[in-house]
C-alpha positions as CSV (number, residue, x, y, z in Angstrom):
1,M,-70.6,119.7,182.3
2,L,-71.6,123.7,183.3
3,F,-75.2,124.2,183.5
4,I,-76.6,127.3,185.5
5,G,-80.7,127.4,184.9
6,P,-81.9,128.6,181.8
7,L,-78.4,129.6,180.5
8,G,-75.9,127.2,179.1
9,G,-71.9,126.5,179.6
10,S,-71.2,128.7,176.6
11,E,-73.4,131.5,177.3
12,V,-71.9,131.6,181.0
13,I,-68.4,131.6,179.5
14,V,-69.1,134.6,177.6
15,I,-70.3,136.4,180.2
16,L,-67.4,135.7,182.5
17,I,-65.2,136.7,179.4
18,I,-67.1,140.2,179.5
19,V,-67.0,140.4,183.2
20,L,-62.8,140.0,182.9
21,I,-62.6,142.2,180.1
22,I,-64.9,144.9,181.8
23,F,-63.4,145.1,185.6
24,G,-60.1,143.5,184.8
25,P,-58.3,140.6,186.9
26,S,-57.2,142.9,189.6
27,K,-61.1,143.8,190.7
28,L,-62.3,140.2,190.3
29,P,-60.6,138.8,193.6
30,Q,-62.4,142.0,195.4
31,M,-65.9,141.4,194.1
32,G,-65.6,137.7,194.7
33,Q,-65.0,138.7,198.2
34,A,-68.1,141.6,198.5
35,L,-70.1,138.9,196.8
36,G,-69.2,136.3,199.3
37,K,-69.6,138.6,202.4
38,A,-73.1,139.6,201.0
39,I,-74.5,136.1,200.4
40,K,-73.1,135.0,204.1
41,E,-75.2,138.3,205.6
42,F,-78.0,137.2,203.8
43,K,-77.7,134.0,205.0
44,K,-77.5,134.9,208.6
45,A,-80.6,137.6,207.9
46,G,-82.2,134.5,206.7
47,Q,-81.8,132.4,209.9
48,E,-82.2,134.9,212.4
49,L,-86.0,135.7,211.1
50,R,-86.7,131.9,210.8
51,S,-85.1,131.9,214.4
52,G,-87.7,134.9,215.4
53,V,-90.7,133.6,214.0
54,T,-90.2,129.9,216.1
55,D,-89.7,131.8,219.3
56,L,-92.8,133.7,218.4
57,D,-94.7,130.5,217.7
58,E,-93.4,129.0,220.9
59,E,-94.6,131.9,223.2
60,K,-97.7,131.6,221.4
61,D,-98.0,127.9,222.1
62,D,-96.9,128.3,225.9
63,K,-99.6,131.4,226.3
64,E,-102.2,129.1,224.7
65,K,-101.0,126.2,227.1
66,S,-101.2,128.4,230.3
67,S,-104.3,129.8,229.4
68,N,-106.0,126.4,228.7
69,A,-104.4,125.4,232.2
70,T,-105.9,128.4,234.1
71,E,-109.5,127.5,232.3
72,S,-109.0,123.9,233.1
73,K,-108.3,125.2,237.3
74,K,-111.4,127.4,236.9
75,D,-113.6,125.0,235.7
76,K,-112.8,122.1,238.5
77,E,-113.2,125.3,241.2
78,K,-116.4,125.7,240.0
79,K,-117.8,122.2,239.8
80,A,-116.1,121.9,243.2
81,S,-118.3,124.8,244.7
């Protein structure tokens, strides 16, 4: 059974027929390719964004760890003095 979101099967078929009438059968493959490329680029951008956020988060954690290690060394030096 064909069901996409709030649209039922018959609504989707009517929409597809209207699109076929408006654009014709020769344009549909080109439109499909363009849509596929757009989706691929969108996913790629999303992955790059997630990767960038993860990298920034890791940098922040590394800075905090090095800062804590430096403070720990300073505390040890003060106690030894």
